[in-house]
LUMKOL-703672 format. One record per atom (N, C-alpha, C): x, y negated, z; residue in three letters. Coordinates in steps of 0.2 Angstrom, whole numbers, plus 5000, padded with zeros to 4 digits. Last residue first. Example, Ala and Ser with C-alpha at 12.3 -4.5 7.8 and 13.67 -1.06 7.14 Angstrom:
2
506450115035SER
506850055036SER
506450005039SER
506650285039ALA
506250225039ALA
506650165039ALA
This chain:
563
483752844983ALA
484052794978ALA
484152734981ALA
484252964997ALA
483752924993ALA
484252864988ALA
485153104994GLY
484753054997GLY
484353024994GLY
485653234986VAL
486053164984VAL
485853094989VAL
484653324991ILE
485453324988ILE
485953264989ILE
483553274995THR
483753314998THR
484553324997THR
483253204982VAL
483253164988VAL
483553204994VAL
482853294975PHE
483553274971PHE
483753234979PHE
482153464978ASP
481953394978ASP
482753344980ASP
481853594969VAL
482553574975VAL
482153494975VAL
481353704961GLY
480853664966GLY
481453614972GLY
482153734953THR
481653694949THR
481353654955THR
483853704958GLY
483153754955GLY
482653694955GLY
485153624946VAL
485053654953VAL
484153694952VAL
486853604941ALA
486153634942ALA
485853624947ALA
487853454938ILE
487553514943ILE
486953544942ILE
489153394932PHE
488553404929PHE
488353474934PHE
490453264936ASN
489953324936ASN
489353334936ASN
491653194926LEU
490853204927LEU
490753274929LEU
492953094927GLN
492653144931GLN
491753164930GLN
494153014918ILE
493253004922ILE
493253084922ILE
495652914920TYR
495252964920TYR
494652984922TYR
495952784918ASN
496252844913ASN
495852894914ASN
495252624920ILE
495252694920ILE
495552764915ILE
496052484927SER
496052524921SER
495952594922SER
495952384940ARG
496252434937ARG
495952464932ARG
496552214947ALA
495952264944ALA
496252314941ALA
497452164959PRO
497352174952PRO
496752234950PRO
497352074973LYS
497252144971LYS
497052134963LYS
498651964978ILE
498251974973ILE
497852044974ILE
499051794986TYR
498951874986TYR
498351884982TYR
500251704986ILE
499651714983ILE
499651794985ILE
501051564995ASP
501151654994ASP
500351644992ASP
502251444992GLY
501751464992GLY
501451514989GLY
503251334998VAL
503251394998VAL
502351394998VAL
504551214996PHE
503851214997PHE
503651304994PHE
506051145001GLN
505751184999GLN
504951195000GLN
506951075009ASN
506651045003ASN
506351095000ASN
507351095020SER
507751125016SER
507551105008SER
506251055028ASP
507051025028ASP
507651045024ASP
505551155026ILE
505351085025ILE
506151035024ILE
505951265034ILE
505851265025ILE
505851205023ILE
505951225044GLN
506651235041GLN
506451245034GLN
504551205047GLN
505051145048GLN
505751155045GLN
503951315035THR
503951285043THR
504451235041THR
502751345025ASN
502951295027ASN
503351285032ASN
501951465032ASN
502451485026ASN
502851405025ASN
501251405042THR
501651455043THR
502151485037THR
500651275034THR
501251275041THR
501551365043THR
500351335020ASP
500251285027ASP
500751295032ASP
499551425010CYS
500051385008CYS
499751325015CYS
498851565003VAL
499251545007VAL
499751505007VAL
497451624995VAL
498251584994VAL
498351555001VAL
496951794990ARG
496951754995ARG
497551684994ARG
495851874979PHE
496451844981PHE
496551804987PHE
495052024973ASP
495051974977ASP
495751924978ASP
495152084959THR
494752084963THR
494552064969THR
495551994940ILE
495652034950ILE
495052034954ILE
494952014931GLY
495552024930GLY
495752054937GLY
493451954927ARG
493452044930ARG
494452064930ARG
493051844927ARG
493451874921ARG
493551944921ARG
493251804941GLY
492551824936GLY
492651844931GLY
494551814944GLN
493951854946GLN
493451854942GLN
494851714936ILE
495251764934ILE
494851814936ILE
494351594941ASP
493951624936ASP
494251704934ASP
494951614956ARG
494151624954ARG
493951624949ARG
496051534952LEU
496251624953LEU
495351644953LEU
495851434948PHE
495851464944PHE
495951534945PHE
495351374960PRO
494851384957PRO
495051454950PRO
496551394967SER
496151434969SER
495551444966SER
497551284962VAL
497451374962VAL
497051404963VAL
497251184968LEU
497451184961LEU
497251264959LEU
497051174980ALA
496451164977ALA
496351164970ALA
498451214984ILE
497851254986ILE
497151244981ILE
498951104982PHE
499151144979PHE
498551224979PHE
498251024993GLN
498250994985GLN
498351044981GLN
498751055004ALA
497951055002ALA
497651064996ALA
500051015001ARG
500051095003ARG
499251095002ARG
499750875001THR
500150914994THR
499950984995THR
499350865014PHE
499150825008PHE
499250875002PHE
500450905023GLU
499650935022GLU
499350925017GLU
502050895015ASP
501550885020ASP
501050925019ASP
503050865005ASN
502850935008ASN
502650925014ASN
503150754992LEU
503050775000LEU
502850815001LEU
503750804977GLU
503350774980GLU
503450764988GLU
504650864969PHE
504650784971PHE
504350764975PHE
503350954962MET
504050944962MET
504250854963MET
502150984957SER
502350964965SER
502750934966SER
502051014944TYR
501850934946TYR
501950924952TYR
502451154944LYS
503051094943LYS
502851034943LYS
501351224945ALA
501551204951ALA
502251144950ALA
500851254931ALA
500451204937ALA
500751184941ALA
501651334929GLN
501651274926GLN
501451224930GLN
501551424939SER
502251404939SER
502051334936SER
500251464935ILE
500551424939ILE
500951404942ILE
500551534922ALA
500151464923ALA
500351434928ALA
501251634922LYS
501751574920LYS
501251524920LYS
500751724934GLU
501351674936GLU
501451634929GLU
499751754928LEU
499451704933LEU
500251674935LEU
500251834915THR
499751784916THR
500051734921THR
501051914922ILE
501351874920ILE
500951804920ILE
499952004929PHE
500351934933PHE
500651914929PHE
499352054919LEU
499052024921LEU
499451954926LEU
500452124913ARG
500252074908ARG
499752014911ARG
500352224923ARG
500752184922ARG
500852114919ARG
499052274922VAL
499252244928VAL
499852194925VAL
499152324911ASN
498552284909ASN
498852234916ASN
500152424910ILE
500152354905ILE
499852324906ILE
500552494924ARG
500152494921ARG
500052434916ARG
501352494936ASP
501552544932ASP
500852574926ASP
501052414945PHE
501352374939PHE
501452444934PHE
500452474958ALA
500052454954ALA
500352414945ALA
501552634959SER
501552544960SER
500952544955SER
502952754960PRO
501952724959PRO
501952664961PRO
504152724947LYS
503952734955LYS
503152714956LYS
504452704934ASN
504552774936ASN
504452784943ASN
503952594922LEU
504052604927LEU
503952664930LEU
503452574907LEU
503952624908LEU
504252624916LEU
501552574907THR
502352534908THR
502752594909THR
500252654901LYS
500652644906LYS
501352594904LYS
499152684893ASP
499252604896ASP
499852594901ASP
498452804882GLY
498752764887GLY
499052704889GLY
498352814867PHE
497852834871PHE
498252854879PHE
497852714851LEU
498352724859LEU
497952754863LEU
497152804837VAL
497052774845VAL
497752774850VAL
496452834822THR
497152844828THR
497152804832THR
494752914820GLY
495452874819GLY
495952874824GLY
493752994822GLN
493752914827GLN
494252894826GLN
493753104814GLY
493353054811GLY
493453004817GLY
495053194825PRO
494653184818PRO
493753144818PRO
496153074832PHE
495553114833PHE
495053104826PHE
497853074833SER
497253064828SER
496753094829SER
498852964845VAL
498353014845VAL
497753004837VAL
500152904855VAL
499652884849VAL
499352944844VAL
500452904874PRO
500152954866PRO
499952904862PRO
501652834879ASN
501052834879ASN
500752844874ASN
502652874894VAL
502552874886VAL
501752874886VAL
502952914906GLY
502852854905GLY
502752834898GLY
503153054909ALA
503653014908ALA
503452944907ALA
501753074911ALA
501853094915ALA
502753064916ALA
501353094895TYR
501153024901TYR
501453014909TYR
501953194892LEU
502153124888LEU
502053084895LEU
501253304897THR
501953284897THR
502353224897THR
499953264893ASP
500153264899ASP
500853264901ASP
500153274878ARG
499953204880ARG
500253204889ARG
500453414878TYR
500953354875TYR
500853314878TYR
499153444879SER
499653494883SER
500253434884SER
498353394872LYS
498153384877LYS
498953394882LYS
499453364856ASN
498853394859ASN
498653374866ASN
500253224845PRO
500153274852PRO
499653294855PRO
500553234831ASN
500053224832ASN
499853254841ASN
502053154821TRP
501553204826TRP
500953184829TRP
501753054812SER
502453104813SER
502353174818SER
500153034808LEU
500653034811LEU
501353074812LEU
499652954794LYS
499553014797LYS
500052984802LYS
499152814788ILE
498852884784ILE
499052944789ILE
498652684795SER
499052734796SER
498852804793SER
498152554797ASN
498452584792ASN
499152664792ASN
497952524815LYS
497752494807LYS
498452554805LYS
497352594829ILE
497952574826ILE
497652574819ILE
496452554843ALA
496252584835ALA
496952564833ALA
495852514855GLY
496652534853GLY
496752584847GLY
494852464860ARG
495352404859ARG
495852434856ARG
493952564862ASN
493652504860ASN
494152454859ASN
494752704862PHE
494352694858PHE
494252604855PHE
496352654870GLY
495552694870GLY
495252674865GLY
497152494876ALA
497252574874ALA
496452594874ALA
497552394881PRO
497552384876PRO
497352464872PRO
496552334897SER
497052394893SER
497052374886SER
496552164902PHE
496252214900PHE
496552264896PHE
497352054905TRP
497252104910TRP
496652154908TRP
497151964893PRO
497652004895PRO
497652054898PRO
495551994885ASP
495851944891ASP
496652014891ASP
494652014874ARG
494452014878ARG
494951964883ARG
494951974859VAL
494452004860VAL
494151994868VAL
496451944861ASN
495951894857ASN
495151914857ASN
496952034868ASP
497051954871ASP
496351914867ASP
496852124860THR
496452134868THR
496352074869THR
497852094849TYR
496952104849TYR
496752114852TYR
498852094858VAL
498652014852VAL
497952044852VAL
499052234860CYS
499052174865CYS
498752124862CYS
499052284847LEU
498652284851LEU
498452254856LEU
500352254844GLY
499852204839GLY
499152224845GLY
501152334851ALA
501252264854ALA
500552244850ALA
500752454842VAL
500752414850VAL
500552374854VAL
501352394831ASP
500752414830ASP
500552414839ASP
502752404833GLY
502352344830GLY
501652344832GLY
502852544838ASN
503052474842ASN
502652424840ASN
503052634829LEU
502452624830LEU
502452564834LEU
504052644813PRO
503752674820PRO
503452614822PRO
503552724797ILE
503752664801ILE
503552674809ILE
503952804784TRP
503752804792TRP
504052734794TRP
503052774769ARG
503752754771ARG
503552784780ARG
502852774749TYR
502552804758TYR
503252794762TYR
502752664736THR
502852724740THR
502752724746THR
502752534730ASN
502352584728ASN
502552644730ASN
503552414734ASN
503952464729ASN
503552544728ASN
502652354739TYR
503052324734TYR
503252364732TYR
501552444748LYS
501352414741LYS
501852384737LYS
501952574758ASP
502352514753ASP
502052494747ASP
500652664768PHE
501152664759PHE
501552594760PHE
501452764779GLN
501052694778GLN
501252684771GLN
501552844796TYR
501752864788TYR
501152794786TYR
502152824811LYS
501552804808LYS
502052824799LYS
503052904827TRP
503052844821TRP
502452864815TRP
502852884844GLY
503252904838GLY
503252864833GLY
502452854857SER
502552924855SER
502852934849SER
503052724866ASP
502552744864ASP
502652814860ASP
503152594881ALA
503552654877ALA
502952694873ALA
503352454886MET
502952504885MET
503352534879MET
504352344899VAL
504352404895VAL
503852454893VAL
504152294912TYR
504252254907TYR
504452304901TYR
504252394923SER
503652374922SER
503852324916SER
505552514920SER
505452434921SER
504652434920SER
507052604919SER
506452604923SER
506152544924SER
508152694908ARG
507752624910ARG
507052624914ARG
508652774899SER
508852774907SER
508752714910SER
509152834885LEU
508852754888LEU
508952734896LEU
509452954888ALA
509852904886ALA
509752824887ALA
508152994892THR
508553014897THR
509252954895THR
507252964884LEU
507052934888LEU
507852944894LEU
507853074871TRP
507852994872TRP
507752974877TRP
507353184880ASP
508153184879ASP
508353094877ASP
505953174877GLN
506553174884GLN
507153164885GLN
505953164863ILE
505753114867ILE
505953114874ILE
506353294862ASN
506653264860ASN
506653194862ASN
505253384869SER
506253374872SER
506353324868SER
504453334860VAL
504353314866VAL
505053334870VAL
504853394849GLU
504653324847GLU
504753314857GLU
504653514842ASN
505353494845ASN
505153424850ASN
503853544834GLY
503853584838GLY
504453554844GLY
504553484821ALA
504053504822ALA
504153574827ALA
505153364815GLN
505453384820GLN
504853464825GLN
504753244806ASN
505053314804ASN
505253354809ASN
505153124818VAL
504953144811VAL
505153204808VAL
505653134834VAL
504853174829VAL
504853164823VAL
506953104832ASP
506653124837ASP
505953144836ASP
507353024821SER
507553084822SER
507253144827SER
506852894825TYR
506452924821TYR
506653004819TYR
506652894843ARG
507052894836ARG
506752924830ARG
505252804849PRO
505752854850PRO
505952834842PRO
504952644854SER
504752684851SER
505452744851SER
504252494864ILE
504852534861ILE
504552604859ILE
504252324868PHE
503852394865PHE
504552434863PHE
504452224882ALA
504752264876ALA
504352314875ALA
503552084887VAL
503652154889VAL
503752174882VAL
503651934898CYS
503551964892CYS
503852034893CYS
504551874909ASP
503751834906ASP
503551874899ASP
505851894912ALA
505151924916ALA
504651884915ALA
507051884905ARG
506551824905ARG
505851844912ARG
507652014910GLY
508051944912GLY
507451884909GLY
506652104904VAL
506852094911VAL
507152034915VAL
506752064890ALA
505952064893ALA
506152074901ALA
508152004889ILE
507551994887ILE
507152014891ILE
509052114895ASN
509152034894ASN
508751994892ASN
508452234897ASP
508952224902ASP
508952134901ASP
507752264883ILE
507552274890ILE
507652244894ILE
508852224875VAL
508252204873VAL
507752204880VAL
509852364878TYR
510052274879TYR
509252244877TYR
509052464875GLN
509252424882GLN
509452364881GLN
508852464861GLN
508452444867GLN
508552424874GLN
510252444857VAL
509852394856VAL
509252384862VAL
510452584861SER
510952534864SER
510552464864SER
509652654854VAL
509352664861VAL
509852594865VAL
509452544839SER
509752604843SER
509252604849SER
507652504830HIS
508252494833HIS
508752534838HIS
506552514824SER
506852564825SER
507652544828SER
505752384832GLY
505752404827GLY
506052504827GLY
505552294846THR
505952344846THR
506452384839THR
504652174849LEU
504652214846LEU
505452244845LEU
503852084865VAL
504552084861VAL
504452164858VAL
502651954869LEU
502852034866LEU
503452024862LEU
502951844872GLY
502451874878GLY
502351944876GLY
503851664872ILE
503551724869ILE
503351784876ILE
504251504869ASP
503851534872ASP
503651614870ASP
505751434870ILE
505351484867ILE
504851514872ILE
506651374880ASN
506651374873ASN
506051384869ASN
506451424893GLU
506251354893GLU
506251344884GLU
506851554891LYS
506251554891LYS
505951484891LYS
508151604883ASN
507851574887ASN
507051554887ASN
508251734872ALA
508251754879ALA
508151674883ALA
508151744859PHE
507451714862PHE
507451744870PHE
509251754857LEU
509051664855LEU
508251674856LEU
509851864858ASP
510051834863ASP
509551744860ASP
509551954846TYR
508951934849TYR
509051884856TYR
510551904839ALA
510051904837ALA
509451874839ALA
511451994847SER
511451924845SER
511051884843SER
510952104844GLU
510852084851GLU
511152014851GLU
511252124830ILE
510652124831ILE
510552084839ILE
512752124830ASN
512552074827ASN
511652064828ASN
512852244840ALA
513152194841ALA
512752114837ALA
512452354829ASP
512152324835ASP
512252254839ASP
512852264811THR
512852294819THR
512352284824THR
511852234798PRO
512152234804PRO
512252264808PRO
512352294781SER
511952284788SER
512252264795SER
512552154771SER
513052234772SER
512452224781SER
512452104753LEU
512052104762LEU
512652174764LEU
513051964741SER
513052034745SER
512652044754SER
513551904730GLY
513351884736GLY
513151934737GLY
514251884716THR
514651914725THR
514051894729THR
513551734709ILE
513951794709ILE
514051824716ILE
512651614699LEU
512751634705LEU
513051704705LEU
512951544684ASP
512751604687ASP
513051644693ASP
512551394678VAL
512951424682VAL
512651474686VAL
512551344661THR
512251404665THR
512951404670THR
512651214657VAL
511951234654VAL
512051304658VAL
512951074661VAL
513151134663VAL
512651184662VAL
513350914652GLU
512750964654GLU
512951034656GLU
514550804659THR
514050844653THR
513650884656THR
514750644664VAL
514450704663VAL
514350754661VAL
514650504658GLY
515250554656GLY
515150634658GLY
514350384671SER
514250424665SER
514850484662SER
514250324682PHE
514150404682PHE
514250444676PHE
514750164687ASN
514350214681ASN
514650284683ASN
514750084702ARG
514950134700ARG
514450164693ARG
514049974709GLY
514649944703GLY
514949994700GLY
513550064721VAL
513649984721VAL
514249994715VAL
513350214726ALA
513150164717ALA
513450124716ALA
514550324732SER
514250254732SER
513950224726SER
514750484729GLN
515050414730GLN
514550354729GLN
514350594722GLY
514450604730GLY
514750534732GLY
515450594708TRP
514750624713TRP
514950614720TRP
516550554702LYS
516250504704LYS
515650534709LYS
517050674696SER
517350664704SER
516950584705SER
516550744686SER
516050744690SER
516550714697SER
517450804675THR
517150724675THR
516550714680THR
517650934678SER
518150894679SER
517850814678SER
516250994688SER
516650994682SER
517050944682SER
515951024700TYR
515451034695TYR
515851044688TYR
516850974712GLN
516951064708GLN
516351074703GLN
516250884717ILE
517050874713ILE
517250934710ILE
515450924725PRO
515050894719PRO
515650884715PRO
515251084735ASP
515551014732ASP
515550994729ASP
513551124734MET
514051114736MET
514551074736MET
511751144738ALA
512251094733ALA
512951094736ALA
510951294741TYR
511351234743TYR
511751204736TYR
509251364733ILE
510251354733ILE
510451284739ILE
508051424739TYR
508551444735TYR
509351434734TYR
507151324742LYS
507151404744LYS
507751424743LYS
507551134744SER
507551194740SER
507351254744SER
507351034750ASN
506851054747ASN
506851114744ASN
508550964758ASN
507850964762ASN
507451004759ASN
509451014751PHE
509451044757PHE
508851024759PHE
509150924737ILE
509251004738ILE
509151034745ILE
509350804744VAL
508650824740VAL
508650904740VAL
510750814746GLN
510150814751GLN
509450814749GLN
511250814732LYS
511550864739LYS
510950864745LYS
510850704726TYR
510450764725TYR
510550814729TYR
509950564735TYR
510550614734TYR
510450674733TYR
508850494739ASN
508850524732ASN
509550564729ASN
508050474756THR
508750474751THR
508450524744THR
506850354756VAL
506950414756VAL
507550434753VAL
506450214753GLY
506750224762GLY
506950314761GLY
506050244741ASN
505450204745ASN
505950214751ASN
507450324739ILE
506750314732ILE
506250274740ILE
509250304736VAL
508750304740VAL
508050274736VAL
510950334738ALA
510250324734ALA
509650364736ALA
512150354743ASP
511650304744ASP
510950304742ASP
512850454734SER
512750464740SER
512150414743SER
512250474717ALA
512450444721ALA
512350464728ALA
511750564708ALA
512350574711ALA
512650554714ALA
509950594712SER
510450554709SER
511050584714SER
508650664702VAL
508850644708VAL
509650604705VAL
507750704692PHE
507850624693PHE
508250594700PHE
506950834700SER
507050784692SER
507150714696SER
507150994701PHE
507250934704PHE
507250884698PHE
506251144703THR
506551084699THR
506751054704THR
506251334702GLU
506151264705GLU
506451204701GLU
506251454696LEU
506051464702LEU
505651394705LEU
505751534679VAL
505951464682VAL
505751464691VAL
506151674674ALA
505851624677ALA
505951564683ALA
507051774669GLY
507251694666GLY
506751634669GLY
506251904671ALA
506851874671ALA
506851834668ALA
505251934686SER
505151914677SER
505751864676SER
505051954698GLY
504952004694GLY
504951994687GLY
505551864705THR
504951864706THR
504751924701THR
506751904711PHE
506251854714PHE
505551854713PHE
507451964699GLN
507351994707GLN
506851954710GLN
507751904687GLY
507051934689GLY
507051974695GLY
508751844682LYS
508751924681LYS
508151964684LYS
508351714683TYR
508651744677TYR
508951824677TYR
507751614690ASP
507651704693ASP
507951724685ASP
508351454693ILE
507951504688ILE
508151564691ILE
508251284694VAL
508551334697VAL
508051404695VAL
508751134685VAL
508251174686VAL
508551254689VAL
508850964689ILE
508951014688ILE
508551074693ILE
509350804680HIS
508850834682HIS
509150924684HIS
510050644687MET
510050724683MET
509550744683MET
510450484686GLU
510050514687GLU
510150594684GLU
511750374683ASP
511650424691ASP
511150464690ASP
511850264676ASN
511850344675ASN
511950374680ASN
512650134687SER
512150164680SER
512350234679SER
512649994698GLY
512850044693GLY
512350074690GLY
512149854704GLY
512749874699GLY
513049944696GLY
510949894712VAL
511749884715VAL
512449874711VAL
510049904705SER
509949864709SER
510549844712SER
510450024699ASP
510349964696ASP
510249924700ASP
510350124708ALA
510850124706ALA
510750044703ALA
508650134710PHE
509050104717PHE
509950084713PHE
508350154699ASP
508150084700ASP
508450074705ASP
509550254688SER
508750244695SER
508750164697SER
509850294672THR
510050254678THR
509550234682THR
509350454667GLY
509450384663GLY
509950354671GLY
508750604660PRO
509050554665PRO
509150504663PRO
507250614648ALA
507850624652ALA
508050564656ALA
505550654654SER
506150594650SER
506650614652SER
504750754663THR
504350694659THR
504950644653THR
505150924662PHE
505150844665PHE
505050804661PHE
505051034656TYR
505051044663TYR
505050964666TYR
505651024644ASN
504951024644ASN
504651034652ASN
507051044646LYS
506750974644LYS
505850984646LYS
507851164646TYR
507251144651TYR
506851094650TYR
508651174637SER
508151224637SER
507651214641SER
509051024629TRP
509151064631TRP
508651104634TRP
509150934619THR
509350994614THR
509251054622THR
508850814624SER
508450844617SER
508550914616SER
509950804633TYR
509250804636TYR
508850844630TYR
511250764630ASN
511050824629ASN
510450844632ASN
511050614631GLU
511250634624GLU
511150724624GLU
510950584644THR
510250584640THR
510550614633THR
511450694658ASN
511450624652ASN
510950634647ASN
511150804665ALA
511750724669ALA
511750684663ALA
510650944669CYS
510750904663CYS
510750834667CYS
510851114673VAL
510951044675VAL
510950994670VAL
510451264682SER
510551224675SER
510451154676SER
510551414689VAL
510651344690VAL
510951294683VAL
510151584694ARG
510651534688ARG
510451454689ARG
510251714701ILE
510151654702ILE
510551614697ILE
510451854707SER
509851834703SER
509751754700SER
511351844717ASN
511551874711ASN
511151854707ASN
510351834730GLY
510851774727GLY
510951784719GLY
510151974733LEU
509751924729LEU
510051864726LEU
511251984742ASP
511452024736ASP
510751994731ASP
511451854754SER
510951904751SER
511251934744SER
511251724764PRO
511751794762PRO
511351854759PRO
510551594756TYR
510651634761TYR
511151694760TYR
510651524744ARG
510451464752ARG
510551524757ARG
511951514733ALA
511451534736ALA
511251534744ALA
512851374729ALA
512951444733ALA
512051434732ALA
513651274716PHE
512851274720PHE
513251344725PHE
514851214713PRO
514451164712PRO
513951194717PRO
516351304719GLY
515851304715GLY
515351234715GLY
516851314730TYR
516451374730TYR
516251364724TYR
518351274733ASP
518351304728ASP
517651354729ASP
518551114742ASN
518451184743ASN
518151214737ASN
518350954739GLY
518751004737GLY
518851084736GLY
517750894750ASN
518450904752ASN
518550944745ASN
516550844753ASN
516850834748ASN
517450844746ASN
515150844766SER
515950864763SER
515850884758SER
513950834770ALA
514250784771ALA
515050804768ALA
513550994771LEU
513250924766LEU
513550864765LEU
514651084774TYR
514551064769TYR
514151014767TYR
514451114788SER
514951104787SER
514951084779SER
513051054795VAL
513751044797VAL
514451064795VAL
512351094786GLU
512251054789GLU
512851004791GLU
512651244786TYR
512651214779TYR
512651114783TYR
512151304798ASP
512751284796ASP
512851244789ASP
510751264798ASP
511151224802ASP
511951224801ASP
510351324788GLU
510251264785GLU
510551224791GLU
511351494789ASN
510651444790ASN
510651384789ASN
512551544786LYS
511851614790LYS
511251554787LYS
513551574774ILE
513051514778ILE
512551554779ILE
514951634770GLN
514351654772GLN
513951594777GLN
516051684754VAL
515651634761VAL
514951664763VAL
516851724745ASN
516851754751ASN
516651694755ASN
517351664734LEU
516751694734LEU
516451734740LEU
518151534728THR
518051554735THR
517351584735THR
517951514713SER
518551544715SER
518451564723SER
516151494712GLY
516951474713GLY
517251514714GLY
514851524715ASP
515151544706ASP
515951504705ASP
514051634726THR
514251554724THR
514451564715THR
512951724738ALA
513151704729ALA
513451624729ALA
513351734753ASN
513151704749ASN
513351704743ASN
513651894761ASN
513951834757ASN
513451804755ASN
514051994774ALA
513651984770ALA
513651914769ALA
514952024783SER
515252044778SER
514552014773SER
514352044798SER
514851994797SER
515051994789SER
512552054795GLY
513252094797GLY
513652044794GLY
511151974801VAL
511651974795VAL
512252034799VAL
509551974806ALA
510151974809ALA
510551994802ALA
508251854808ARG
508651894805ARG
509451924805ARG
506851814819VAL
507651814819VAL
507851874813VAL
505451774823ILE
505751824819ILE
506551794820ILE
503851784831SER
504451744829SER
505051794827SER
502051764827LEU
502751824828LEU
503451774825LEU
500651754827ASN
501251714828ASN
501751764830ASN
499351824821ASN
499651754819ASN
500251714821ASN
498852004824GLY
498851934826GLY
499251884820GLY
498852114817TYR
498352104823TYR
498452044825TYR
499752094806SER
499052134806SER
498652134810SER
500952074812LEU
500452024809LEU
499852044808LEU
501352204816PHE
501152164821PHE
500652114819PHE
501552254803ASN
501052284807ASN
500852244812ASN
502552164800ALA
501952174795ALA
501352204800ALA
503652214807ALA
503552154809ALA
502852144805ALA
503852334803THR
503752334810THR
503452264811THR
503952304789PHE
503352324790PHE
503252344799PHE
505452274791PHE
504852234789PHE
504052244788PHE
506052374796ASP
506052304799ASP
505452264799ASP
506052464784VAL
505752484793VAL
505552404795VAL
506552404773ALA
505752414774ALA
505552424781ALA
507752384769THR
507552324775THR
506752334776THR
508252484761THR
508652454767THR
508252424772THR
507152474751SER
507252524754SER
507652524763SER
506552314754ASP
506652364748ASP
506852424755ASP
505152184754PRO
505752264759PRO
505852284752PRO
505452024749LYS
505052074749LYS
505652144750LYS
505851884762GLY
505951914754GLY
505551994755GLY
505851784769PHE
506251864772PHE
506151884766PHE
504751714767THR
505251674771THR
505851734770THR
503551794759ASN
504051724756ASN
504751704759ASN
503451894768SER
503851904761SER
504051834760SER
502851794779LEU
503551844781LEU
503651864773LEU
501851744772THR
502351714776THR
503051754775THR
500951884770ILE
501351824764ILE
501851774766ILE
500751914784GLU
501351954778GLU
501651914775GLU
500951754795SER
500651804791SER
500951874787SER
501851674803ASP
500951694804ASP
500551744798ASP
503151634809ILE
502751684805ILE
502251694808ILE
504551554812GLN
503851564815GLN
503451594809GLN
506251594815LYS
505651574812LYS
505051584814LYS
507851544823VAL
506951574823VAL
506651554821VAL
509251624815LYS
508751564819LYS
508151584818LYS
510151724810ASN
510351694816ASN
509951624816ASN
509751674793ALA
509951704798ALA
510251674806ALA
508551634780PRO
509051624786PRO
509151664791PRO
508051744767GLY
507951704772GLY
508351674778GLY
508251914763TRP
508251854762TRP
508051824769TRP
508052044767ARG
508452044762ARG
508551964760ARG
508152094787PHE
507752084782PHE
508152054774PHE
508252164801GLN
508652154796GLN
508152134790GLN
507852074815GLY
507852134813GLY
508152124806GLY
507052044829ALA
507452024827ALA
507752084823ALA
505451964836PHE
505852024832PHE
506351994830PHE
503951934847ALA
504651914843ALA
505051964843ALA
502351844847GLY
502851914848GLY
503551884847GLY
501151784859ALA
501751774853ALA
502051834853ALA
500051794865THR
500051834860THR
500751814855THR
499751754878GLN
500451804878GLN
500451834870GLN
499751584886GLN
499451654880GLN
500151684881GLN
498851494896VAL
499251524895VAL
499151564890VAL
497951334903ALA
497951404898ALA
498751414897ALA
498651264918PRO
498451264911PRO
498351314908PRO
497651214932VAL
498151274930VAL
498251264923VAL
497751044933VAL
497151104933VAL
497851144930VAL
497450884941THR
497650914938THR
497451004938THR
496850774949THR
496350814944THR
496750854939THR
496950694958ALA
496950764959ALA
496450804955ALA
497850564960ASP
497750604955ASP
497550684957ASP
497450414968VAL
497750464967VAL
497450534964VAL
497650224966GLU
497550294964GLU
497850354966GLU
497150084976ALA
497650134976ALA
497350204970ALA
496749924981VAL
496649974978VAL
497250034975VAL
496549824995ASN
497149854992ASN
496549914988ASN
495649675002VAL
495549744998VAL
496149774993VAL
496149585014GLY
495949575009GLY
495949655006GLY
496949455025PRO
496349505025PRO
496149515018PRO
498449405022SER
497849395024SER
497349455023SER
499649485020ILE
499849435026ILE
498849425027ILE
500149645014GLN
499749595015GLN
499849555021GLN
501149745004PHE
501149705010PHE
500649665009PHE
500149884995ALA
500749834996ALA
500649805001ALA
500450074999MET
499950005000MET
500449935001MET
């Protein structure tokens, strides 16, 4: 209150309207091998179409990872992907220095965008490390004389000349047209198809149009899906003026380069260490919000890394794992023992992991063939579906919410005896029932001790509660630890928990935030304690139906009592 000498009315406001924010767990995360696209960078993918446009269509090497991601996206629209590449994967170039790896736009911007230092990369490089870059041809027309005979003149309205910007500062002949061609047809399926065009871009580094750069290197960097422009002085012997200011400069004399064919682009399979480094981009929960982590067909070592460093390390997401291909595909009669061996090798017990029983057979429309794909992308997707139709604290298993999509057949279909063995080990069977489809038939986590957290719905309930309440609690930071703040915290949390209770997530709760847990010692150490007791709702795993035959003359009241 402001100090007053004479009587008066002083007005102050206290904001007690803070509410617990809604949080979501539908965001997936996956690191894997793809044929195209930025490497070691998180990309947000919302559909299979966006997946193929960003990371390329699958081939035999990348199909398993591609369809793991695509299967997840068939249930939801929020998947963060990091492409992992091997150390010897290269971008296609046409210079004498052919072994160059530019993983993503950040790499290029730091090392090449502003650089005109004579490195022998040639004038252009493929956008990403991949053998697909070997299908790229770049054609440039940088003068009026050659325009009339240029093969691609019909893609432009007129010949390049002098831009308004160059003219205004005494420069001339700075414009050029650039065409990117799929000359082998690897991107489009049509050899010679034009992929993209850049019209009237400038050789001048300071060129602008309406306040936006028109320098060709920057324009290509900002807009191309297929190439980077490298060192301009490697373009031709007459291009030494490129990349300089337009002030008083004549850029004439640069001849058309009809064919710049990019070569020696290559893929190399990522090592486990490469994949683990890709997953590291998901480790910081302050930087990226995820709830479901796919592991595809990655090795046991990578599965362990994801469990330890992402799922358990963050403690706000669940890792989904499948047994190895060699454990369940074409292993008739040995599947259970192989899965047990896999679990032994995995050697993990955690409520932040959900394991399934195998792989499914599905059609690859991109290559007109059939492929075996691990089920963890689907099982994680069922959690998304459950969130959309119910809430995270409902089980994603069973006939109501556990239907697996796009499955022609399973690598094996465990019978009741096998399911008993799997379930006891914490593995959730995926089962094909005649006339009822393919269904996730378990909701256990990989926690191997008796606990409420051995069920995925309870684990995801607590993740939801912890995320939401912790986000709301941060607004109590730097406030006074007194009765008012503690009462405000209870008033914040209790309605939220009551809402969850009304939506069947919990059966009862209690919030304690008073002098019993905020003692003077706690207060003096600048801490604040809120104890939140939760009784989670439990899913039904076992149904007992008792059919009792009684004599005709027996009164039911005598047997079961009055209704």
